[in-house]
Structures are given as structure tokens and as C-alpha cells.
C-alpha positions as CSV (number, residue, x, y, z in Angstrom):
1,X,12.9,13.6,-6.3
2,X,11.9,10.1,-5.1
3,X,8.4,9.3,-3.9
4,X,7.3,6.3,-1.8
5,X,3.7,5.3,-2.6
6,X,1.9,3.0,-0.2
7,X,-1.4,1.1,-0.8
8,X,-2.1,0.2,2.8
9,X,-3.2,-3.1,4.1
10,X,-2.3,-5.5,6.9
11,X,-2.3,-8.8,5.0
12,X,-1.1,-7.3,1.7
13,X,0.5,-3.8,1.5
14,X,1.6,-2.6,-1.9
15,X,4.5,-0.1,-2.0
16,X,6.3,1.5,-4.9
17,X,9.1,4.0,-5.5
18,X,9.1,6.4,-8.4
19,X,11.7,9.0,-9.3
20,X,11.2,12.1,-11.4
21,X,12.1,15.7,-12.2
22,X,9.8,18.5,-13.3
23,X,8.9,18.3,-17.0
24,X,9.9,14.7,-17.5
25,X,8.0,11.4,-17.0
26,X,8.5,9.5,-13.7
27,X,10.5,6.3,-13.6
28,X,9.7,3.3,-11.6
29,X,12.6,2.5,-9.2
30,X,11.1,-0.4,-7.3
31,X,8.0,-2.1,-6.0
32,X,7.0,-4.7,-3.5
33,X,4.1,-6.3,-1.8
34,X,4.4,-7.0,1.9
35,X,2.4,-10.0,3.0
36,X,1.6,-10.9,6.5
37,X,-0.5,-13.7,8.1
38,X,-4.0,-12.7,9.2
39,X,-3.7,-14.9,12.3
40,X,-0.6,-12.9,13.5
41,X,-1.4,-10.2,16.1
42,X,-1.5,-6.6,15.0
43,X,1.9,-5.7,16.6
44,X,3.7,-8.5,14.8
45,X,2.1,-7.5,11.5
46,X,3.0,-3.8,11.9
47,X,6.6,-4.7,12.8
48,X,6.8,-6.9,9.7
49,X,5.5,-4.1,7.6
50,X,8.0,-1.6,9.1
51,X,11.0,-3.9,8.5
52,X,10.0,-4.5,4.9
53,X,9.4,-0.8,4.2
54,X,12.9,0.0,5.7
55,X,14.4,-2.7,3.4
56,X,12.7,-1.2,0.3
57,X,13.9,2.3,1.2
58,X,17.5,0.9,1.7
59,X,17.5,-1.1,-1.5
60,X,16.4,1.9,-3.6
61,X,19.3,4.1,-2.5
62,X,18.8,5.9,0.8
63,X,21.3,8.6,-0.2
64,X,18.8,9.6,-2.9
65,X,15.9,10.1,-0.6
66,X,15.0,13.7,0.4
67,X,15.4,13.2,4.2
68,X,18.7,12.8,5.9
69,X,19.8,10.1,8.4
70,X,18.2,7.2,6.7
71,X,20.0,4.1,7.8
72,X,18.1,0.9,7.1
73,X,19.8,-2.4,6.5
74,X,19.0,-4.4,3.4
75,X,18.1,-8.1,3.9
76,X,16.3,-8.7,0.7
77,X,15.3,-6.5,-2.3
78,X,12.3,-7.0,-4.5
């Protein structure tokens, strides 16, 4: 199972993906820090966060995530 962890923030938002199975240690799949400018309006910052999270999910293998129908495009991977 894969888990997306989020340390929320609007100027710096830390995210990480770990994978594991019962009885075994988890493995780090990917991590990223999403930065946004404090002078940007809230809607712009949230959109930037959304796009970067979608990229992270796509770059860490959407077919391996527990939900179906994940279709994000990858523009840059961490």
C-alpha cells in the first residue's frame, strides 16, 4: 500500500510517499517540497499546490495507488 503524507503549508508544503506491506519496514518512494510566493493570492497558491501534488502522485506510479481513475500528467519529478 502507498501512503501520501502531507505537512501542510501555503509557502512551503512538504509531501512524501511511502510504500509498505504488513510486517515489513516502509520504503520511501518520493518526497517533495512545494514552494509558493507569499505575495501570490490564495487561489493561485492553492492551484500551484494542487498541480504539484498531482505531479508527485503521477511520478510515483498512479497505477500503484489504492484509488482508481488517477490520471495526472507529469511535468517534473522530484
